[in-house]
N, C-alpha and C positions, 0 to 999 in steps of 0.2 A: 458451428463453423470449425472447420478443420484447421489445426495450427501445428506448427513443427518448429521445436527449439533449435537455433542456430549456435553452435560453439565452433567457430572456426579454429582449426588447429594452430593457425598463426597467432592466436590470442590466449591468454590464460583463461582457465576454466573457473569462473566465478561461483559455481554451484556449491551449496544451495542458496547462497545469498541472493543471486539474481541470474537471469540468462542474457547472453550478449545479444541475442535477437530472437524474435518469434516472427514466423512467416504465417500469416493468416489468409485463408482462401475461402471466398464465399461468405455468405451469412450477413450478419448485421454487426455493427459497432455500437458500443455503448460509452459514452463520454460521461465519467463520474466526477462531480464537482469535489472540491477539497472538503473532506470529511474531518471534523475536529472531535474533541473529547466532550461533546454536549450530548446529554441524554435527551429522551423524548420531550421532556418539559423544558429543555434549553439550559438545564444546569450543568455546570462543568464538573465532569467526573474526574476524580484522581488529583486534585490540586497539589502540585509540586511532586507529583509521582509519575515518572515517564512511562513505567510499565502499566499502570492503571489507565493512564490515558491512551496508550497505544492499543490496548484491549477494547476501549471504547470506540476508538477510531476504526479498528477492524470490525466490531459489531455494525457500526453505521455503514461501512462499505458493504457488508453482507446484506445489509437491509436494502440498499439501493440494487444490488446485484440480484437479489432474490425477486425483487419486484419486477425486473425485466426477465425473469426466468433463468438466471445463471447463478453462479456461485464465484468464490474467489478463484476457483480454478480457470475461469474465463478471463481473468485479468491478463493482460499482455504488456501493459505498461503502467508504472506508477511514477510519481514524483513525491518524494516525502520532504517535508520542511520541519526542521527541529530548531529549537531556540538556543541550543549549545552543544558543543562537541561532547560534553559530560554525558549527554543523553543518548549517544549512539549505541552503546552497549545494551543499555536496557531496552531500547527499541529493537535491536537485533534479536535479542533473547525472545521477545514476544512475537515479532515477525515470523520467525522460524517455527513457531507453533501452529500458524495459520496457513502456510503453504505446503500442502501434503504432496502434491505432484510437482511440477516444475515451478520455479519462481518466475514472475514476470520480469520484463526488462525493468531497470530501476534507476532513478537518480536520487541521490541524497544531498539536500542543500541545508546548509547551517545558516540561519538568519537571525537577526537581532529581536524580532518580535512578530506576533501574529494579530489577528484581529482582536482578541480578548487577551488582556494581560496575563491571565492564568493558564492559557493555552501553551503547551509545551511542543505539540505536534500537529501537523495537518498532512493528509494524504489525498492526492487525487489520482485518477487512473482512467485507462481505456480498457475496455473488455471486448472480446470477440465472442458473439453469441451464435 
């Protein structure tokens, strides 16, 4: 699917953190459920460590995207949930390692908890394939 990053001159340019908008034309959309820091066996990876958990979440996102014939480059929108403001910088450090081209549009939400008490982060998304 053809995509074009939209960075209006009337808005600040947030790159590389995220893109203001992405225009997608043709192709298919993949809706990716919230991915957490669980491994293949359902074990929580990186208990208490936002960077280790974020790496696992991105591995899980990649697995879903690859199953559909895509990659992280196909993500056009993500919503990230973290359980505390103190996790923001660790999440951002890891996040920037995974987006090699343009970053997707992104919303970051700070919440009081996730489905498992050891989860610090969850990310869902939409990909244009």
